[in-house]
VMD Tcl script that builds the backbone (N, CA, C; Angstrom):
set m [mol new atoms 351]
animate dup $m
set s [atomselect $m all]
$s set {name element resname resid chain x y z} {
  {N N GLN 1 A 0.845 -1.187 0.000}
  {CA C GLN 1 A 0.000 0.000 0.000}
  {C C GLN 1 A 0.882 1.239 0.000}
  {N N VAL 2 A 0.376 2.310 -0.606}
  {CA C VAL 2 A 1.118 3.560 -0.707}
  {C C VAL 2 A 0.239 4.694 -0.199}
  {N N GLN 3 A 0.799 5.535 0.632}
  {CA C GLN 3 A 0.123 6.767 1.057}
  {C C GLN 3 A 0.849 7.948 0.443}
  {N N LEU 4 A 0.074 8.916 -0.031}
  {CA C LEU 4 A 0.631 10.028 -0.785}
  {C C LEU 4 A 0.209 11.353 -0.173}
  {N N VAL 5 A 1.152 12.280 -0.068}
  {CA C VAL 5 A 0.869 13.610 0.475}
  {C C VAL 5 A 1.497 14.649 -0.442}
  {N N GLU 6 A 0.646 15.498 -1.014}
  {CA C GLU 6 A 1.130 16.562 -1.900}
  {C C GLU 6 A 1.427 17.835 -1.123}
  {N N SER 7 A 2.308 18.637 -1.673}
  {CA C SER 7 A 2.615 19.951 -1.108}
  {C C SER 7 A 3.157 20.840 -2.214}
  {N N GLY 8 A 3.272 22.134 -1.908}
  {CA C GLY 8 A 3.874 23.057 -2.854}
  {C C GLY 8 A 2.913 23.936 -3.615}
  {N N GLY 9 A 1.623 23.726 -3.411}
  {CA C GLY 9 A 0.662 24.576 -4.086}
  {C C GLY 9 A 0.667 25.983 -3.520}
  {N N GLY 10 A -0.052 26.881 -4.190}
  {CA C GLY 10 A -0.136 28.250 -3.710}
  {C C GLY 10 A -0.690 29.168 -4.758}
  {N N LEU 11 A -0.543 30.467 -4.497}
  {CA C LEU 11 A -1.011 31.507 -5.400}
  {C C LEU 11 A 0.179 32.087 -6.147}
  {N N VAL 12 A 0.056 32.168 -7.456}
  {CA C VAL 12 A 1.154 32.674 -8.276}
  {C C VAL 12 A 0.562 33.486 -9.423}
  {N N GLN 13 A 1.307 34.454 -9.888}
  {CA C GLN 13 A 0.859 35.246 -11.026}
  {C C GLN 13 A 1.094 34.488 -12.320}
  {N N ALA 14 A 0.303 34.819 -13.313}
  {CA C ALA 14 A 0.478 34.208 -14.632}
  {C C ALA 14 A 1.908 34.429 -15.113}
  {N N GLY 15 A 2.472 33.377 -15.673}
  {CA C GLY 15 A 3.861 33.409 -16.117}
  {C C GLY 15 A 4.844 32.910 -15.080}
  {N N GLY 16 A 4.371 32.734 -13.868}
  {CA C GLY 16 A 5.226 32.273 -12.793}
  {C C GLY 16 A 5.391 30.769 -12.767}
  {N N SER 17 A 6.070 30.298 -11.733}
  {CA C SER 17 A 6.383 28.873 -11.597}
  {C C SER 17 A 6.049 28.375 -10.208}
  {N N LEU 18 A 5.760 27.101 -10.138}
  {CA C LEU 18 A 5.588 26.394 -8.872}
  {C C LEU 18 A 6.147 24.993 -9.039}
  {N N ARG 19 A 6.590 24.442 -7.931}
  {CA C ARG 19 A 7.031 23.049 -7.936}
  {C C ARG 19 A 6.212 22.287 -6.912}
  {N N LEU 20 A 5.441 21.340 -7.386}
  {CA C LEU 20 A 4.664 20.484 -6.504}
  {C C LEU 20 A 5.472 19.256 -6.128}
  {N N SER 21 A 5.285 18.821 -4.901}
  {CA C SER 21 A 5.943 17.613 -4.422}
  {C C SER 21 A 4.901 16.626 -3.945}
  {N N CYS 22 A 5.232 15.370 -4.057}
  {CA C CYS 22 A 4.364 14.301 -3.580}
  {C C CYS 22 A 5.236 13.318 -2.815}
  {N N ALA 23 A 5.005 13.229 -1.515}
  {CA C ALA 23 A 5.769 12.330 -0.667}
  {C C ALA 23 A 5.002 11.033 -0.496}
  {N N ALA 24 A 5.691 9.927 -0.699}
  {CA C ALA 24 A 5.050 8.614 -0.616}
  {C C ALA 24 A 5.586 7.815 0.552}
  {N N SER 25 A 4.735 7.020 1.115}
  {CA C SER 25 A 5.171 6.073 2.138}
  {C C SER 25 A 4.901 4.666 1.624}
  {N N GLY 26 A 5.599 3.707 2.175}
  {CA C GLY 26 A 5.417 2.341 1.711}
  {C C GLY 26 A 6.662 1.855 1.007}
  {N N ARG 27 A 6.990 0.607 1.205}
  {CA C ARG 27 A 8.235 0.064 0.674}
  {C C ARG 27 A 8.196 -0.170 -0.822}
  {N N THR 28 A 6.993 -0.201 -1.407}
  {CA C THR 28 A 6.884 -0.581 -2.806}
  {C C THR 28 A 6.715 0.610 -3.732}
  {N N PHE 29 A 7.067 1.789 -3.293}
  {CA C PHE 29 A 6.863 2.993 -4.104}
  {C C PHE 29 A 7.475 2.838 -5.476}
  {N N SER 30 A 8.648 2.309 -5.591}
  {CA C SER 30 A 9.347 2.233 -6.875}
  {C C SER 30 A 8.675 1.288 -7.865}
  {N N TRP 31 A 7.701 0.526 -7.422}
  {CA C TRP 31 A 6.984 -0.361 -8.328}
  {C C TRP 31 A 5.978 0.391 -9.197}
  {N N TYR 32 A 5.558 1.562 -8.728}
  {CA C TYR 32 A 4.386 2.199 -9.294}
  {C C TYR 32 A 4.693 3.247 -10.340}
  {N N PHE 33 A 3.903 3.217 -11.424}
  {CA C PHE 33 A 3.800 4.345 -12.327}
  {C C PHE 33 A 3.057 5.425 -11.559}
  {N N MET 34 A 3.577 6.653 -11.614}
  {CA C MET 34 A 2.978 7.747 -10.862}
  {C C MET 34 A 2.384 8.786 -11.803}
  {N N GLY 35 A 1.275 9.366 -11.390}
  {CA C GLY 35 A 0.634 10.374 -12.206}
  {C C GLY 35 A 0.274 11.608 -11.406}
  {N N TRP 36 A 0.165 12.715 -12.129}
  {CA C TRP 36 A -0.385 13.952 -11.580}
  {C C TRP 36 A -1.692 14.244 -12.325}
  {N N PHE 37 A -2.693 14.611 -11.553}
  {CA C PHE 37 A -3.989 14.977 -12.093}
  {C C PHE 37 A -4.385 16.338 -11.526}
  {N N ARG 38 A -5.383 16.939 -12.134}
  {CA C ARG 38 A -5.906 18.186 -11.594}
  {C C ARG 38 A -7.413 18.253 -11.811}
  {N N GLN 39 A -8.050 19.011 -10.941}
  {CA C GLN 39 A -9.486 19.196 -11.059}
  {C C GLN 39 A -9.823 20.636 -10.720}
  {N N ALA 40 A -10.392 21.315 -11.689}
  {CA C ALA 40 A -10.846 22.690 -11.497}
  {C C ALA 40 A -12.312 22.666 -11.064}
  {N N PRO 41 A -12.764 23.712 -10.405}
  {CA C PRO 41 A -14.171 23.758 -9.966}
  {C C PRO 41 A -15.126 23.584 -11.134}
  {N N GLY 42 A -16.068 22.677 -10.970}
  {CA C GLY 42 A -17.069 22.452 -11.999}
  {C C GLY 42 A -16.599 21.625 -13.173}
  {N N LYS 43 A -15.366 21.140 -13.102}
  {CA C LYS 43 A -14.823 20.343 -14.203}
  {C C LYS 43 A -14.432 18.961 -13.708}
  {N N GLU 44 A -14.305 18.053 -14.647}
  {CA C GLU 44 A -13.869 16.708 -14.300}
  {C C GLU 44 A -12.357 16.687 -14.051}
  {N N ARG 45 A -11.952 15.724 -13.270}
  {CA C ARG 45 A -10.527 15.542 -13.039}
  {C C ARG 45 A -9.851 15.138 -14.347}
  {N N GLU 46 A -8.667 15.690 -14.592}
  {CA C GLU 46 A -7.974 15.383 -15.830}
  {C C GLU 46 A -6.520 15.009 -15.553}
  {N N PHE 47 A -6.014 14.162 -16.420}
  {CA C PHE 47 A -4.612 13.745 -16.351}
  {C C PHE 47 A -3.730 14.919 -16.748}
  {N N VAL 48 A -2.632 15.078 -16.032}
  {CA C VAL 48 A -1.672 16.138 -16.331}
  {C C VAL 48 A -0.351 15.552 -16.819}
  {N N ALA 49 A 0.209 14.631 -16.047}
  {CA C ALA 49 A 1.519 14.071 -16.388}
  {C C ALA 49 A 1.691 12.738 -15.688}
  {N N GLY 50 A 2.534 11.884 -16.268}
  {CA C GLY 50 A 2.818 10.597 -15.660}
  {C C GLY 50 A 4.270 10.225 -15.856}
  {N N ILE 51 A 4.762 9.360 -14.979}
  {CA C ILE 51 A 6.158 8.942 -15.046}
  {C C ILE 51 A 6.251 7.476 -14.679}
  {N N SER 52 A 7.065 6.753 -15.429}
  {CA C SER 52 A 7.218 5.319 -15.195}
  {C C SER 52 A 7.929 5.051 -13.880}
  {N N ASN 53 A 7.907 3.791 -13.452}
  {CA C ASN 53 A 8.483 3.476 -12.144}
  {C C ASN 53 A 9.974 3.774 -12.077}
  {N N SER 54 A 10.663 3.644 -13.191}
  {CA C SER 54 A 12.096 3.949 -13.202}
  {C C SER 54 A 12.387 5.419 -13.479}
  {N N GLY 55 A 11.394 6.136 -13.950}
  {CA C GLY 55 A 11.592 7.538 -14.315}
  {C C GLY 55 A 12.052 7.735 -15.740}
  {N N SER 56 A 12.190 6.652 -16.486}
  {CA C SER 56 A 12.745 6.753 -17.840}
  {C C SER 56 A 11.725 7.218 -18.864}
  {N N THR 57 A 10.450 7.078 -18.551}
  {CA C THR 57 A 9.392 7.455 -19.493}
  {C C THR 57 A 8.424 8.423 -18.831}
  {N N THR 58 A 8.098 9.464 -19.565}
  {CA C THR 58 A 7.135 10.443 -19.066}
  {C C THR 58 A 6.062 10.714 -20.118}
  {N N HIS 59 A 4.911 11.140 -19.652}
  {CA C HIS 59 A 3.797 11.471 -20.525}
  {C C HIS 59 A 3.184 12.770 -20.031}
  {N N TYR 60 A 2.678 13.569 -20.978}
  {CA C TYR 60 A 2.076 14.840 -20.616}
  {C C TYR 60 A 0.787 15.056 -21.402}
  {N N ALA 61 A -0.155 15.708 -20.747}
  {CA C ALA 61 A -1.343 16.154 -21.455}
  {C C ALA 61 A -0.959 17.326 -22.357}
  {N N ASP 62 A -1.646 17.440 -23.470}
  {CA C ASP 62 A -1.291 18.478 -24.438}
  {C C ASP 62 A -1.252 19.890 -23.850}
  {N N PRO 63 A -2.196 20.256 -22.972}
  {CA C PRO 63 A -2.190 21.644 -22.474}
  {C C PRO 63 A -0.952 22.026 -21.661}
  {N N VAL 64 A -0.208 21.024 -21.180}
  {CA C VAL 64 A 0.939 21.341 -20.315}
  {C C VAL 64 A 2.274 20.988 -20.950}
  {N N LYS 65 A 2.250 20.395 -22.124}
  {CA C LYS 65 A 3.507 20.015 -22.772}
  {C C LYS 65 A 4.387 21.228 -23.001}
  {N N GLY 66 A 5.647 21.066 -22.669}
  {CA C GLY 66 A 6.600 22.156 -22.835}
  {C C GLY 66 A 6.639 23.123 -21.662}
  {N N ARG 67 A 5.679 23.001 -20.748}
  {CA C ARG 67 A 5.642 23.909 -19.594}
  {C C ARG 67 A 5.831 23.162 -18.282}
  {N N PHE 68 A 5.332 21.935 -18.199}
  {CA C PHE 68 A 5.416 21.140 -16.971}
  {C C PHE 68 A 6.424 20.014 -17.154}
  {N N THR 69 A 7.092 19.652 -16.064}
  {CA C THR 69 A 8.029 18.537 -16.082}
  {C C THR 69 A 7.799 17.676 -14.854}
  {N N VAL 70 A 7.588 16.388 -15.080}
  {CA C VAL 70 A 7.413 15.446 -13.984}
  {C C VAL 70 A 8.729 14.695 -13.770}
  {N N SER 71 A 9.038 14.446 -12.502}
  {CA C SER 71 A 10.252 13.707 -12.165}
  {C C SER 71 A 10.004 12.940 -10.866}
  {N N ARG 72 A 10.907 12.038 -10.555}
  {CA C ARG 72 A 10.774 11.268 -9.319}
  {C C ARG 72 A 12.149 10.924 -8.772}
  {N N ASP 73 A 12.165 10.695 -7.476}
  {CA C ASP 73 A 13.369 10.242 -6.782}
  {C C ASP 73 A 12.946 9.043 -5.949}
  {N N ASN 74 A 13.207 7.858 -6.446}
  {CA C ASN 74 A 12.741 6.648 -5.755}
  {C C ASN 74 A 13.424 6.466 -4.404}
  {N N ALA 75 A 14.661 6.894 -4.288}
  {CA C ALA 75 A 15.363 6.753 -3.009}
  {C C ALA 75 A 14.691 7.590 -1.924}
  {N N LYS 76 A 14.163 8.738 -2.317}
  {CA C LYS 76 A 13.476 9.620 -1.372}
  {C C LYS 76 A 11.969 9.389 -1.364}
  {N N LYS 77 A 11.492 8.546 -2.246}
  {CA C LYS 77 A 10.056 8.276 -2.374}
  {C C LYS 77 A 9.293 9.572 -2.651}
  {N N MET 78 A 9.772 10.288 -3.639}
  {CA C MET 78 A 9.187 11.579 -3.980}
  {C C MET 78 A 8.882 11.641 -5.476}
  {N N VAL 79 A 7.807 12.351 -5.791}
  {CA C VAL 79 A 7.480 12.687 -7.170}
  {C C VAL 79 A 7.278 14.198 -7.223}
  {N N TYR 80 A 7.721 14.798 -8.315}
  {CA C TYR 80 A 7.668 16.245 -8.438}
  {C C TYR 80 A 6.952 16.650 -9.724}
  {N N LEU 81 A 6.373 17.827 -9.676}
  {CA C LEU 81 A 5.814 18.424 -10.887}
  {C C LEU 81 A 6.281 19.871 -10.926}
  {N N GLN 82 A 7.224 20.136 -11.812}
  {CA C GLN 82 A 7.700 21.497 -12.015}
  {C C GLN 82 A 6.787 22.161 -13.032}
  {N N MET 83 A 6.177 23.273 -12.638}
  {CA C MET 83 A 5.222 23.966 -13.497}
  {C C MET 83 A 5.745 25.356 -13.808}
  {N N ASN 84 A 6.012 25.602 -15.074}
  {CA C ASN 84 A 6.515 26.902 -15.524}
  {C C ASN 84 A 5.504 27.562 -16.442}
  {N N SER 85 A 5.673 28.842 -16.660}
  {CA C SER 85 A 4.791 29.606 -17.550}
  {C C SER 85 A 3.325 29.348 -17.224}
  {N N LEU 86 A 3.007 29.440 -15.970}
  {CA C LEU 86 A 1.656 29.111 -15.530}
  {C C LEU 86 A 0.628 30.081 -16.093}
  {N N LYS 87 A -0.550 29.538 -16.355}
  {CA C LYS 87 A -1.654 30.302 -16.935}
  {C C LYS 87 A -2.853 30.238 -15.981}
  {N N PRO 88 A -3.739 31.193 -16.053}
  {CA C PRO 88 A -4.940 31.134 -15.193}
  {C C PRO 88 A -5.716 29.833 -15.354}
  {N N GLU 89 A -5.704 29.269 -16.547}
  {CA C GLU 89 A -6.427 28.011 -16.765}
  {C C GLU 89 A -5.755 26.813 -16.107}
  {N N ASP 90 A -4.574 26.987 -15.539}
  {CA C ASP 90 A -3.930 25.917 -14.772}
  {C C ASP 90 A -4.457 25.872 -13.336}
  {N N THR 91 A -5.272 26.833 -12.966}
  {CA C THR 91 A -5.836 26.854 -11.616}
  {C C THR 91 A -6.684 25.621 -11.367}
  {N N ALA 92 A -6.335 24.898 -10.304}
  {CA C ALA 92 A -7.016 23.644 -9.991}
  {C C ALA 92 A -6.428 23.061 -8.720}
  {N N ALA 93 A -7.105 22.051 -8.199}
  {CA C ALA 93 A -6.502 21.209 -7.175}
  {C C ALA 93 A -5.699 20.127 -7.888}
  {N N TYR 94 A -4.471 19.943 -7.463}
  {CA C TYR 94 A -3.574 18.976 -8.096}
  {C C TYR 94 A -3.372 17.778 -7.177}
  {N N TYR 95 A -3.450 16.597 -7.777}
  {CA C TYR 95 A -3.346 15.352 -7.038}
  {C C TYR 95 A -2.267 14.464 -7.646}
  {N N CYS 96 A -1.534 13.794 -6.798}
  {CA C CYS 96 A -0.670 12.732 -7.305}
  {C C CYS 96 A -1.340 11.389 -7.020}
  {N N ALA 97 A -1.008 10.414 -7.826}
  {CA C ALA 97 A -1.637 9.106 -7.719}
  {C C ALA 97 A -0.667 8.029 -8.150}
  {N N ALA 98 A -0.828 6.860 -7.570}
  {CA C ALA 98 A -0.008 5.693 -7.894}
  {C C ALA 98 A -0.860 4.681 -8.648}
  {N N LYS 99 A -0.313 4.217 -9.752}
  {CA C LYS 99 A -1.060 3.321 -10.624}
  {C C LYS 99 A -0.738 1.872 -10.327}
  {N N GLY 100 A -1.793 1.087 -10.128}
  {CA C GLY 100 A -1.624 -0.341 -9.953}
  {C C GLY 100 A -1.564 -1.023 -11.303}
  {N N ASP 101 A -2.081 -2.209 -11.398}
  {CA C ASP 101 A -2.020 -2.971 -12.646}
  {C C ASP 101 A -2.726 -2.263 -13.793}
  {N N SER 102 A -3.875 -1.698 -13.520}
  {CA C SER 102 A -4.651 -1.133 -14.618}
  {C C SER 102 A -5.294 0.200 -14.290}
  {N N GLU 103 A -5.228 0.634 -13.076}
  {CA C GLU 103 A -5.873 1.879 -12.714}
  {C C GLU 103 A -5.091 2.573 -11.606}
  {N N TYR 104 A -5.358 3.871 -11.461}
  {CA C TYR 104 A -4.729 4.598 -10.372}
  {C C TYR 104 A -5.421 4.202 -9.074}
  {N N LYS 105 A -4.623 3.617 -8.215}
  {CA C LYS 105 A -5.183 2.951 -7.039}
  {C C LYS 105 A -5.092 3.793 -5.775}
  {N N TYR 106 A -4.026 4.582 -5.661}
  {CA C TYR 106 A -3.798 5.370 -4.451}
  {C C TYR 106 A -3.712 6.847 -4.827}
  {N N TRP 107 A -4.362 7.675 -4.007}
  {CA C TRP 107 A -4.445 9.107 -4.291}
  {C C TRP 107 A -4.061 9.925 -3.064}
  {N N GLY 108 A -3.456 11.072 -3.321}
  {CA C GLY 108 A -3.217 12.025 -2.252}
  {C C GLY 108 A -4.429 12.897 -2.011}
  {N N GLN 109 A -4.299 13.810 -1.068}
  {CA C GLN 109 A -5.425 14.661 -0.694}
  {C C GLN 109 A -5.521 15.911 -1.556}
  {N N GLY 110 A -4.478 16.192 -2.319}
  {CA C GLY 110 A -4.496 17.330 -3.220}
  {C C GLY 110 A -3.857 18.581 -2.650}
  {N N THR 111 A -3.385 19.424 -3.547}
  {CA C THR 111 A -2.842 20.727 -3.174}
  {C C THR 111 A -3.358 21.753 -4.187}
  {N N GLN 112 A -3.765 22.911 -3.693}
  {CA C GLN 112 A -4.415 23.902 -4.540}
  {C C GLN 112 A -3.390 24.794 -5.227}
  {N N VAL 113 A -3.583 24.971 -6.516}
  {CA C VAL 113 A -2.779 25.906 -7.303}
  {C C VAL 113 A -3.724 26.958 -7.873}
  {N N THR 114 A -3.418 28.212 -7.605}
  {CA C THR 114 A -4.220 29.319 -8.123}
  {C C THR 114 A -3.312 30.268 -8.890}
  {N N VAL 115 A -3.653 30.504 -10.146}
  {CA C VAL 115 A -2.860 31.380 -11.003}
  {C C VAL 115 A -3.686 32.623 -11.314}
  {N N SER 116 A -3.181 33.758 -10.899}
  {CA C SER 116 A -3.901 35.019 -11.126}
  {C C SER 116 A -3.450 35.662 -12.430}
  {N N SER 117 A -4.380 36.342 -13.068}
  {CA C SER 117 A -4.058 36.989 -14.357}
  {C C SER 117 A -3.548 38.410 -14.159}
}
mol reanalyze $m
mol bondsrecalc $m
mol representation Tube
mol addrep $m
């Protein structure tokens, strides 16, 4: 089992940067593909970025490509989301999640990101 805790959210002006962190507990963290998701008020949760268990492969949603970078440190049991050139439409609660065999099985509580124009 994996427990996840996000941090690093906050209020930032458009064009600014934030780095989100996700701390994991559990001995099997390195087994899991990890993802970042976000949910804005009144909208469905959407995939933002994902990273393979080794960190060698990453995936990004089109709206964040070229601006966001996902990374992980298995020794520290951490996953990061570096967000640059932030836009007001990036405002959302951001969640990290650990993927089991076929679905994201474990979720954090989320951290709020607000981008002002």
